[in-house]
N, C-alpha and C positions, 0 to 999 in steps of 0.2 A: 254552380256555386259550391257543390260538394267537391268537385275537382280542384277548385281554387283553395279550399280549406285544407284538403289533403296535401296538396303541393306545398302550401306554406308550412304545414306541420313537418313534412320531410325536410324542407329547407332549414328550418330552425333546429331540428334534431341533428342534422349533419354539421351545422355550425357549432353546436354545443360539443359534439364529439371531437372536432378539431381543436377547440379551445382546451379541452381536458388533456388531449394528447400533448399539446404544447407545454402545459403545466408539468406534466410528468417528465418530459424531456428536460425542462429546467431543473427539476428536483434531482435528476440523475447527474446532470452536469455539476450542480452544487456539491453533491456528495463526492464526486470524482475529484473536484478541486480541493475539498477538505482532506481527502486521503493523500493527495499529492503534496499538500502543504505539510502534513504530518510527517511524511517520509523525508521531505526536504529539511526538516528541523534537525537532522543529523549534521554535525560539523566534524570535519576531519581532525583527528588527533594523532600524535606520534605513537608508533607501536610500543614504545617504552611506557606509555601512559595506560596501556591496557592492563587491567588487574590480573594478578596471577591466576585467580579462579577461572577467568575467561580463557586464558591461554592453556591452562590445564585441561579444560573441557574440550577444546579443539584438539589437543594432542591425544586425549583419551578416545574421543569419538571418531576422529579422522586421522589415524596414524599416517605420518608422512606428509600431512597437509601443511601448507605455508600460508600465513596471514599476510596478504599483500598490502591491504589498507584497513584502517580502522576509523570509524566515525562514532560520535557520541551525541546523544540528545540530552535535554534538560532532565529527563527522568532517569538518568544514568543507565541508559540502555545502549548497547554497542552494536553497531552494524559492521560486520566484518566481511571483507572480500577475501575469500579463501580459494586457493588453487591446490588441487590434489596432484599426486605423483603421475597419474595417468594423463594429465593435461587438462582435465575438466576443471571448471571453476564455478563458483556460486557465491551467494551472499547468505550470511547467517545473522540473525538478530538475537542477542542474548542480554540478560540483565547483568549487573555487576558481580553477581554471585555465580555466574556461569550457567544459569538456567535458560534453556531455549525458549523463545517467545514466538508464538504463531504469527505469521505475516498476514 
């Protein structure tokens, strides 16, 4: 009888652990989807629409850099695709005043 009781306790305990792991995985997936939607909220804009403060910031901090594409979100933040003279490229996110925003 003791063995039956101990076996049932272990069985229930392992099922509970699997259920908690599944909930944690679902929470991570939900957070990942939220971040992806937030990043996708940027819509492409013409380079002429980028504020002077933003282009000045790029010219000052990245001499010789070229802005290839610009995207804007509802919070007036700009996501810039920039390429440097040495051939490297990357993305910058700045506000309309030219202040860098952490990604």
